[in-house]
DRENDO-1510 file (C-alpha; in Angstrom, 1 decimal, always signed):
<recs>
REC; n; res; u; v; w
REC; 1; MET; -17.6; -3.3; -11.9 .
REC; 2; ASP; -14.3; -1.5; -11.2 .
REC; 3; LEU; -11.9; -4.0; -9.6 .
REC; 4; TYR; -10.0; -1.3; -7.9 .
REC; 5; GLU; -13.0; +0.2; -6.0 .
REC; 6; ALA; -14.9; -2.9; -5.1 .
REC; 7; GLU; -18.3; -2.3; -3.7 .
REC; 8; PRO; -19.4; -4.6; -0.8 .
REC; 9; ALA; -21.8; -7.3; -1.9 .
REC; 10; ARG; -25.3; -6.7; -0.6 .
REC; 11; ASP; -26.2; -10.4; -0.1 .
REC; 12; PRO; -24.6; -11.6; +3.1 .
REC; 13; ARG; -23.9; -15.1; +1.6 .
REC; 14; VAL; -22.1; -13.5; -1.3 .
REC; 15; ARG; -20.0; -11.4; +1.2 .
REC; 16; ARG; -19.2; -14.4; +3.3 .
REC; 17; THR; -18.1; -16.3; +0.2 .
REC; 18; ARG; -16.0; -13.5; -1.1 .
REC; 19; VAL; -14.3; -13.0; +2.3 .
REC; 20; ALA; -13.6; -16.7; +2.6 .
REC; 21; VAL; -12.0; -16.9; -0.9 .
REC; 22; LEU; -9.9; -13.8; -0.4 .
REC; 23; LEU; -8.8; -15.0; +3.0 .
REC; 24; ALA; -7.9; -18.4; +1.6 .
REC; 25; ALA; -5.9; -16.8; -1.2 .
REC; 26; PHE; -4.1; -14.5; +1.3 .
REC; 27; VAL; -3.2; -17.4; +3.6 .
REC; 28; LEU; -2.0; -19.7; +0.9 .
REC; 29; VAL; +0.1; -17.1; -0.8 .
REC; 30; SER; +1.5; -15.9; +2.5 .
REC; 31; GLU; +2.4; -19.5; +3.6 .
REC; 32; ARG; +4.0; -20.4; +0.3 .
REC; 33; GLY; +5.6; -17.1; -0.6 .
REC; 34; THR; +4.4; -17.5; -4.1 .
REC; 35; THR; +1.4; -17.0; -6.3 .
REC; 36; ALA; +1.8; -20.6; -7.5 .
REC; 37; VAL; -1.5; -21.7; -6.1 .
REC; 38; THR; -4.5; -23.1; -7.9 .
REC; 39; VAL; -8.1; -22.1; -7.9 .
REC; 40; SER; -8.8; -25.7; -6.6 .
REC; 41; GLU; -6.5; -25.1; -3.6 .
REC; 42; ILE; -8.2; -21.7; -2.9 .
REC; 43; ALA; -11.6; -23.2; -3.2 .
REC; 44; GLU; -10.8; -26.1; -0.9 .
REC; 45; ALA; -9.3; -23.7; +1.7 .
REC; 46; ALA; -12.4; -21.5; +1.5 .
REC; 47; ASP; -14.7; -24.5; +1.6 .
REC; 48; VAL; -16.4; -23.5; -1.6 .
REC; 49; SER; -16.5; -25.1; -5.1 .
REC; 50; ARG; -14.1; -24.1; -7.9 .
REC; 51; ARG; -17.2; -23.0; -9.8 .
REC; 52; VAL; -18.1; -20.6; -7.1 .
REC; 53; VAL; -14.6; -19.0; -7.2 .
REC; 54; TYR; -14.9; -18.7; -11.0 .
REC; 55; GLN; -18.4; -17.2; -10.7 .
REC; 56; HIS; -17.2; -14.6; -8.3 .
REC; 57; PHE; -13.8; -13.7; -9.7 .
REC; 58; GLY; -13.4; -15.1; -13.2 .
REC; 59; ASP; -9.8; -16.3; -12.9 .
REC; 60; LEU; -6.9; -16.9; -10.6 .
REC; 61; ASP; -5.2; -13.6; -11.3 .
REC; 62; THR; -8.4; -11.7; -10.4 .
REC; 63; VAL; -8.6; -13.6; -7.1 .
REC; 64; LEU; -5.0; -12.7; -6.3 .
REC; 65; LEU; -5.5; -9.1; -7.3 .
REC; 66; GLU; -8.6; -8.8; -5.2 .
REC; 67; ALA; -6.9; -10.4; -2.2 .
REC; 68; GLY; -4.2; -7.8; -2.4 .
REC; 69; LEU; -6.5; -4.9; -2.9 .
REC; 70; ASP; -8.9; -6.2; -0.2 .
REC; 71; LEU; -6.0; -6.3; +2.3 .
REC; 72; ALA; -5.0; -2.7; +1.4 .
REC; 73; ARG; -8.6; -1.5; +1.7 .
REC; 74; ARG; -9.2; -3.2; +5.1 .
REC; 75; GLU; -5.9; -2.6; +6.8 .
REC; 76; LEU; -3.9; +0.1; +5.0 .
REC; 77; LEU; -6.5; +2.7; +4.0 .
REC; 78; PRO; -7.9; +3.2; +7.6 .
REC; 79; LEU; -4.4; +3.8; +8.9 .
REC; 80; LEU; -3.8; +6.4; +6.2 .
REC; 81; ARG; -7.1; +8.1; +6.7 .
REC; 82; ASP; -6.5; +8.4; +10.5 .
REC; 83; THR; -3.3; +10.4; +9.7 .
REC; 84; ALA; -4.6; +12.5; +6.8 .
REC; 85; GLU; -3.2; +15.8; +8.0 .
REC; 86; PRO; -0.1; +17.1; +6.1 .
REC; 87; ALA; +1.7; +17.5; +9.4 .
REC; 88; ASP; +1.3; +13.7; +9.9 .
REC; 89; ALA; +3.3; +12.8; +6.8 .
REC; 90; ARG; +5.9; +10.8; +8.7 .
REC; 91; ALA; +3.2; +9.0; +10.7 .
REC; 92; ARG; +1.3; +8.2; +7.5 .
REC; 93; THR; +4.4; +7.0; +5.7 .
REC; 94; LEU; +5.5; +4.9; +8.7 .
REC; 95; ALA; +2.0; +3.3; +8.9 .
REC; 96; MET; +2.2; +2.4; +5.2 .
REC; 97; ALA; +5.7; +1.0; +5.6 .
REC; 98; ARG; +4.7; -1.1; +8.6 .
REC; 99; HIS; +1.7; -2.5; +6.7 .
REC; 100; PHE; +3.8; -3.6; +3.8 .
REC; 101; ALA; +6.6; -5.0; +6.0 .
REC; 102; GLY; +4.0; -6.9; +8.1 .
REC; 103; HIS; +2.7; -8.6; +4.9 .
REC; 104; GLN; +5.9; -8.6; +3.0 .
REC; 105; THR; +5.7; -12.3; +1.9 .
REC; 106; PHE; +2.2; -11.9; +0.6 .
REC; 107; TYR; +2.9; -8.6; -1.3 .
REC; 108; ARG; +6.2; -9.7; -2.6 .
REC; 109; ALA; +4.6; -12.8; -4.1 .
REC; 110; LEU; +1.9; -10.7; -5.7 .
REC; 111; LEU; +4.3; -8.0; -6.9 .
REC; 112; THR; +6.5; -10.6; -8.7 .
REC; 113; GLY; +3.6; -12.7; -10.0 .
REC; 114; SER; +1.3; -12.4; -13.0 .
REC; 115; CYS; -1.0; -9.9; -11.3 .
REC; 116; ALA; +1.9; -7.5; -10.4 .
REC; 117; PHE; +1.0; -4.7; -12.9 .
REC; 118; ALA; -2.7; -4.8; -12.0 .
REC; 119; LEU; -1.9; -4.7; -8.3 .
REC; 120; ASP; +0.5; -1.8; -8.7 .
REC; 121; ARG; -2.2; +0.1; -10.7 .
REC; 122; GLY; -4.8; -0.8; -8.1 .
REC; 123; LEU; -2.8; +0.3; -5.2 .
REC; 124; VAL; -2.0; +3.6; -6.9 .
REC; 125; ARG; -5.8; +4.2; -7.5 .
REC; 126; LEU; -6.5; +3.4; -3.8 .
REC; 127; LEU; -3.8; +5.8; -2.5 .
REC; 128; LEU; -4.2; +8.6; -5.1 .
REC; 129; PRO; -7.2; +10.3; -3.5 .
REC; 130; ILE; -5.5; +10.4; -0.1 .
REC; 131; ASN; -2.3; +11.9; -1.6 .
REC; 132; ARG; -4.4; +14.4; -3.6 .
REC; 133; ARG; -6.1; +15.6; -0.5 .
REC; 134; VAL; -2.8; +16.1; +1.3 .
REC; 135; ILE; -1.3; +18.0; -1.7 .
REC; 136; GLU; -4.4; +20.2; -2.0 .
REC; 137; ARG; -4.2; +21.1; +1.7 .
REC; 138; MET; -0.5; +21.9; +1.4 .
REC; 139; HIS; -0.4; +23.6; -2.0 .
REC; 140; GLY; -4.0; +24.0; -3.0 .
REC; 141; HIS; -3.9; +27.8; -3.1 .
REC; 142; ARG; -0.9; +27.7; -5.5 .
REC; 143; LEU; -2.0; +24.9; -7.8 .
REC; 144; THR; -4.8; +24.4; -10.3 .
REC; 145; ALA; -7.0; +21.3; -9.9 .
REC; 146; GLN; -5.2; +19.7; -12.8 .
REC; 147; ALA; -1.7; +20.5; -11.4 .
REC; 148; ALA; -2.8; +19.1; -7.9 .
REC; 149; GLY; -4.0; +15.9; -9.6 .
REC; 150; ASP; -0.9; +15.6; -11.7 .
REC; 151; LEU; +1.4; +16.1; -8.7 .
REC; 152; ALA; -0.6; +13.6; -6.6 .
REC; 153; ALA; -0.3; +11.0; -9.5 .
REC; 154; PHE; +3.4; +11.7; -9.8 .
REC; 155; VAL; +4.1; +11.3; -6.0 .
REC; 156; THR; +1.8; +8.3; -5.6 .
REC; 157; GLY; +3.3; +6.5; -8.6 .
REC; 158; GLY; +6.9; +7.3; -7.6 .
REC; 159; ALA; +6.4; +6.4; -3.9 .
REC; 160; GLY; +4.6; +3.2; -5.1 .
REC; 161; SER; +7.6; +2.2; -7.2 .
REC; 162; PHE; +9.9; +2.9; -4.3 .
REC; 163; VAL; +7.7; +0.8; -2.0 .
REC; 164; THR; +7.5; -2.1; -4.5 .
REC; 165; THR; +11.3; -2.2; -4.8 .
REC; 166; TRP; +11.7; -2.2; -1.1 .
REC; 167; VAL; +9.1; -5.0; -0.6 .
REC; 168; VAL; +10.4; -7.1; -3.4 .
REC; 169; ASP; +14.1; -6.7; -2.5 .
REC; 170; GLY; +13.4; -7.6; +1.1 .
REC; 171; ALA; +11.6; -5.1; +3.2 .
REC; 172; HIS; +13.5; -4.5; +6.4 .
REC; 173; ASP; +13.1; -1.9; +9.1 .
REC; 174; PRO; +10.0; +0.2; +8.4 .
REC; 175; GLU; +11.5; +3.1; +10.3 .
REC; 176; THR; +14.6; +3.3; +8.1 .
REC; 177; PHE; +12.5; +3.0; +5.0 .
REC; 178; THR; +10.2; +5.7; +6.2 .
REC; 179; ASP; +13.2; +8.0; +6.7 .
REC; 180; ARG; +14.5; +7.2; +3.2 .
REC; 181; LEU; +11.1; +8.0; +1.6 .
REC; 182; MET; +10.6; +11.1; +3.7 .
REC; 183; ASN; +14.1; +12.3; +2.6 .
REC; 184; VAL; +13.2; +11.8; -1.0 .
REC; 185; LEU; +9.8; +13.5; -0.6 .
REC; 186; GLY; +11.5; +16.3; +1.3 .
REC; 187; ARG; +14.0; +16.9; -1.4 .
REC; 188; PHE; +11.2; +17.0; -3.9 .
REC; 189; ALA; +9.3; +19.5; -1.8 .
REC; 190; GLU; +12.4; +21.8; -1.6 .
REC; 191; GLU; +12.3; +22.0; -5.4 .
REC; 192; ASP; +8.7; +23.2; -5.3 .
REC; 193; ARG; +9.6; +26.3; -3.3 .
</recs>
């Protein structure tokens, strides 16, 4: 199964267990500001056995990765899909900045921990289709499918790197960050003309 595009479990007990484990990981990491938590602590907080955690996720890094991706899937993606029109670029960017600022302690811990690379790649894979649709709407008539995909990957990866730096270095005002990112993207768009 692709970790980046997790499919909801069909069995309600499995779903409840996964939700409990991911929530426990989120709470523990957010409270401590570090990924220095153990599977035993997560299992205890989720009221499941360590064996169940290992059965569902395999190892601690996968639990942490899935907790980060789950948060983005549940909270961030719906915000971005609600503002998927190109004219809403600032609203979409501000929604994203507010999400990361609101969960800065959690994301900072993950983005500086052992699952950082996997989380970065996972977030890019989650956001890439949204950015591709926006680019196709804005420039689809002038770009080949390959060029639209390449541009979406470039923008998503670059913006992701910018967001990671902002979160890790101490995310502050989402409005100011949004203006900074929009300025960069605007300069890039100018070059396209």
